[in-house]
N, C-alpha and C positions, 0 to 999 in steps of 0.2 A: 614487540609482540605483546608485552604486558598491557600497554595502553590500548592496543587494538582489542585484546581480550576483555578488558574492563568495559570498553565502549560497546562491545557486542553483548556482554552480559546485561548492561543497562538497557540496551535495545530489546533484548529478550524479555527482561522484566517488565518493561513498559508495554510491549506488545501483549504479553501475558495478562497484564492488568486490563488492557483494552478488550481482549477477547473474553476475559472473565466477566467484565461489565456487560458486554454484549450478550453473553449467555444468560446472565441474571435478568436482563431486560427481556430477552426472548421468553424466559420462563414466566415472567410476570404479566406479559400482555398477550393479546390474541395474535395469532400468526398473521392475519390480514393487516392489522395495524403495524406490526413489525415489518412486514413486507413493503408497505407503503413508505415507511421511514427509510428502510434500506435502499429502496429505489431512488428516493429523493436525494439521499446522501451520496450515492454513487454518481449520479448526474452532477451534483455539486463538486465532487472530487475531480471528475473529468474536466469540468470548467476550470478548476484550479490548475490542473496540469497544463492546459492551454494558456491560461493567463500568465503564469510565471515565465513562460517562454524559455525555459532552461536557465533563467537568471541565477538560480541558486547554485548550479554547477559552474556558471561563469564566474561567480564570486570566489569559488574555490581555486580557480586557475588564473584569474586575471591578476596583473601586477599590483593593482590597487584594491584587490578584493577585501583586504582587511580594513579599509578606510570607511569612515562614517558616510562620506559623500557617495561612495559607490553603493552602499546599502540604501541610502535615501533614493538614489536614481532608480534602482531596480524595484524597490518597494513601491514607489509612486507609480511607475509604469504598470507593475503587476496588479496592484489594488485597483487602479483605474480601469485596466482592461477587464479585470474580473467583474467590476461593477457593471460595465456595459454588457458583458456576456450574460451575467445573471439576470439583468433586467430583460434582455432580449429573450432568454429562455423562459422566464416567468410569464412574459406576455404572449409569446408565440408558440411555445412547445408544451410547457407544463399543463395548460388546460386540456390539450389533446390527449395527454397521458393520464389525465384524471388525478394529478397530484394536488394535494392540499396546498393552497397558497401560503398558509401559516407555517406548515412544516418545511416547505421548500425554502421559504425566506430565512428561517433560522439555520437550516442546513447550509445554505449559501453563506451566511455570516460565519458559521463554524469553518467551512472550507476556506473562506477568504483568510481567516486568521491562521488556520493550521497549514493549508497547502501553499499559501503564498507568503504571508508575513513570517510565520515561524520557520518555514524552510529557509528563507533568506537570512533571518537572524541567526539560525544555527550554522549556516554556511560561514557567516562572518566570524562567529565564535570559534569555529574550527580553524579558520585562517589565522586567527589570533592565538591559536593553540591553547584556548581555554576549554579543554576537554571536560573538566569538572563541571563547568557551567552548561556545556552541551548535554552532559548526562543528567544534570538537574532539570533542564528544560524537557528532556525526553520523558522523565518520570512525571513532571508536572502536567504534561499533555494528557497522560493516561489518568492521572488523578482528577483532572477536570471532567473527563468522561465518567469516572466513577462517582463524582459528586452529582452529576446529572441523573445517574441511575438511582442514587440514594434519595434524591428529592422526588423522583417520579414514583418509586415503588419500594423505598427502604423499609417502612413499617410492615408492609405486606410480605416482603421477602423474609423479614425477621420472624414473623409469625408462622410463615410456611416452614422455615427451618425448625422452629420449635415443634411444629406439628409432625414434621418428618422424623426428628430425632426422638421426641417423647412419645409419639404414637397416639397422642390425645387429639380429639376433635376440637377445633376452635370455631367460633362463629364465622359465618361467611364474610361478614363485614370486616373482620380482622385480617382475613387472608386475601381479600380482593384489593388489587392495587388502586390507589387513588393519588393523583398527583397534587402538587401544591397549586395555589392560586386558583383553585376551582377548575383546573384543566384536567383533561384525561392524561394518563401516564406518558404517552408518546409525545404530545405537545409540550408537556412539562419538561421531559428529558431533553428535547431538541433546544428548547429555549435556555434552560439552565446551562447545558454543556456548551452552547454557543457563546453565551456571555462569559462563562468561566475561561474559555479558550482565548477570547479577546483580552481578558485580564492577563492571562499567561503570556500572550504576545507582547503586551505593553511591558510586562516585567522583563521579558527577554530583550526588548529594545533598550531598557535601562541597564541590564547586565552587560550588554555589548557596547556600552558607551566607552569612549576613549579615556584612557588613564591620563594623568597630568603629563606624563612623559610622551604619550603618543599624540595628544592633541596638537601641540605645536608643529610636529612633523606633518600631520594631515593638513593643517592650515597652510604650511609652506608648499606642499604639493599642489594644493588648490590654486595658490597665488602664482605658482610657476607655470601654470597652464597645462599640467599633466592631466587634469580632469577634463571632461568632455561636456561641460555645461550641465543642464538639468536632466538630460536624457543620456542613456548609454550610447556609446559610439556605434558606428556602423559595423566595426569589427566585432564589438561585443554582441550585437544582434546576430551577426553572421555566425559567430561561434555558438550562440544560444540556439539557433535553428537546429544544429546537429544534436544538441542535448535534448531539445524538444522532440525531435523525431524518435530518438531512443526511448524517451519517457513514454511517448504514445504507444510505441510497440510493446513496451513492458506492461503498460496498463491494459492493452488489448488482450494479451494472452495470459496475464496473471490476475487482473482485477475486474475485467469487463463482464464477468459472468452474471452478476446481479442485473445489470442493464439488459443483457441479452435474454435472461430468463423473464424479465418484466415485459419484454416485447412478445413473448411466446406463451406465458402461462399465467395462472391466477396468482394473486398476492401471497397466498399461503405457500405455494411452491417457491415463489421468489424468496420468501422468508427462510425456507429450508436451505436454499443455495447461499443466502447471505450468512446465516449462522455458520455453515460449514466452511465457507471461504474465509471468514474472519478467523477461525481456528487455524486453518492450514496456512494462511498468509502470515500469521504470527510466527510460525515455525520456519519460515523461509530465512530467518536470521542465521540459521546454521549454515546452509550453503552459501549465503552471501558473505558471512565472515570468513569461511574457508577460501572463497574466491579472492577476497582482499588480501588474505595472508599468503596464499600460494602464487598469486600472479607475479610478484617480483621474483620469487624463487624460480618459477618456470621460465621467466625471461632470461635467466642466466644459463640454465641447462635443464634437461629432462630428468636429472638425478632424483628429484623429489616427486616425480609423477606417480610412481607406484605407492608411495606413502600417502599422497593425496587421495588416490582412489580407495585405498584401504580405510582411511579415516572417513571419507565421504560415505562409503558403504556402511561403515560402522554407525554413523549417525542416522542415515536414511532408513535402513531396514528396521531397526527397533521403533523408530517414530511412526513409520507407515504401518507396521504391524500393530503397534499399540492403538493407533487411530481406528484400524479395522476391528480390533477386538472390543474397544470401548463403545463403538457405534451403537449397538443395541441398547446398552444401558443408558447412554445419553439420550437416545430417542424415546425410549419407553418409560424410563424412570425419572430422569432429571426433567425432561420436557413433557412428561405425561402423555406421550403419544400424540400431542397436538399438531406436530409438524409433519406433513405427509412425506413419506419415503425418505426420512432423514437417514436411516441406516444405509440405504443404497447410495445416497448422495455422499455421505462421509467416506464410505469405502471407495467410491470412484475417485474422489479427490485425494484420498490417501495414496492411491496408485499414481495419480498425477504428481504428487509430491515426491514419490520414490523415483519416477523416471526423470523428473526435473533435477534431482540431485546429480544424476549422471550427465544431463544436458549441461549443467553448470560446469562440471569438470571439463567437458569437451570445449565449451566456450572459453574457459580459462586458458587452455593451451593455445587456442586460436588467437586470443588477445595477447598472450605472452609472445607469440611468434609474429605479432603485428599483422595478423590476417583479419583485421576488424571488418573489412568489407564482406568477407565470407560469413563472419559472425552476424553482422547486421542482416545479411540475406537470409540466414536461418531464422532470425527473429521475425523478419518481415513475412516469411512464408508461414510461420506459426501463427502470427497475428491474423494473417489473411484467412487461414483455415478456421480459426476461432470465430472471427466476425462473420465470415461467409457461412459457416455451418450454423451459427446461431440465428442469423437472419433467414436462412433457408428453412430451418425448423419453425421459426415464427410464421413464415409465409404459409407453410403446410398446415400449421395448426389453425390458421384463420381461413383456410380454403375449404372447398367442398370436395376435395380430392379423396380418393379411397385411402391414400396413405395417411390422411388425417386420423383415421381410426386406429392406427398403429400406436404403440407405446412411444410417443415422441419424447417424453421426458427421459426415458432410458437412453434413447438415441442421443438426446441432448447431452447427457452425461458422458457419452462415448467421445464427443467432439474434443474436449480438452485432453483426454488420454491420447487420441489419435494425433493431435497437434504436437504434443510432447514427443511422441514416438517418431514423427516425421522430422522434427528438429534434431533429435538425437541421431537419426540415420544420416541426415545431411551433414551434421557436425563431424560425425565419424568419417564420412566420405571425404570431407575437406581436410582431415588431418594429414599433414605431411609424414612421410616415412621418417623413421628415427635417424637415418643417415642425413636426410635433407634438413631435419631439425638441428642436427649437430653442426652441419655446414652453416646454417643460419646463425647459430650462436658463435661460431668461430670467426665470422666476418668482422664483428666489432672488435674482437680481440686482435685479429690480424691488422686491422686498420690503426690500432692504438700503438703498434710497435714501430 
């Protein structure tokens, strides 16, 4: 439990650093510029989820996942597939979306390092039980993003803070962001953060190298034919497809909001969604940590279920309430009212966070009872509602229909809430009765005697 708690705290600290860096960048630049960057980055992250093909999870469960040869096989496939996807997207789709080639190129470089390379490096470090190095890598990833913000708008943010605290007026030139290398702040940020993350990836590859004791064993395994050549085996790819599907479903109903908003609304509104989702996504570390801790407990019996629900509620209610209360200050004071409908957006996603905490509880019990098919069905329905609702609103917004005159942005914010409520209702309906759960837990015990 102590190692899992430390791991969760480091993840929370890293996500908090990334969210704080994103907020500072949002304060420093125009919403339109931030919206374009957020859209390009989210497309690049989606390509990363596709390119790694579940390889990082396969490394966690495969028999040779801790070996250097397994890491090389999956990284070569992942980076190669990502390069093909990124080039195809840049040539065929990015121009249609109006994305800057410069910004997308460096967002793609960042996602290749972060979503493919670093994901697989961290998986190998976890298999090697080098959790201290995993925690170090987690923090370094966030520091790389913070370095990008500092290079893009550090002096301007410093002078803005002095002006805010001291109440004195400073020259406009001092408080206007100006990036390094003669570039605007957002291009500077994407370039510096991408290069920094590549350096972090290379450092991670060095930290995951075999020790003197492990190197001969890995070489012996390779010579004995346990390895599968230069590519992962068919069994590995087959296992990875399952993880890939799960990752795509999670991306759809947790992270796809910026992409869907970009299809329907102007960049300034996209920026509002991006700022809010980056804050809320950082806080998902709480339900995720509880899921990992209580899953093996509930697999043994339902005795800890009530405790789980109390702790989950105790986390979710204050966090969601705090987000709802801080929304006006964040929108009007910190971001100077530049981001449209920020208060409404943050309160809607605070409600999403609250409902998702209970969805996670229900999913944990289904997973503990080995009803993964029902859990995946709930996730698939949620993802379908999210993507279908977002695309429908985008179509209405670009049509001449009378519905296009309605407040489609408010309707758009209702979609994630509705998806979470539907998933919760389905997960509750799929829950077996307590007697059935007791019988399920008793079967392994009976078979063991």
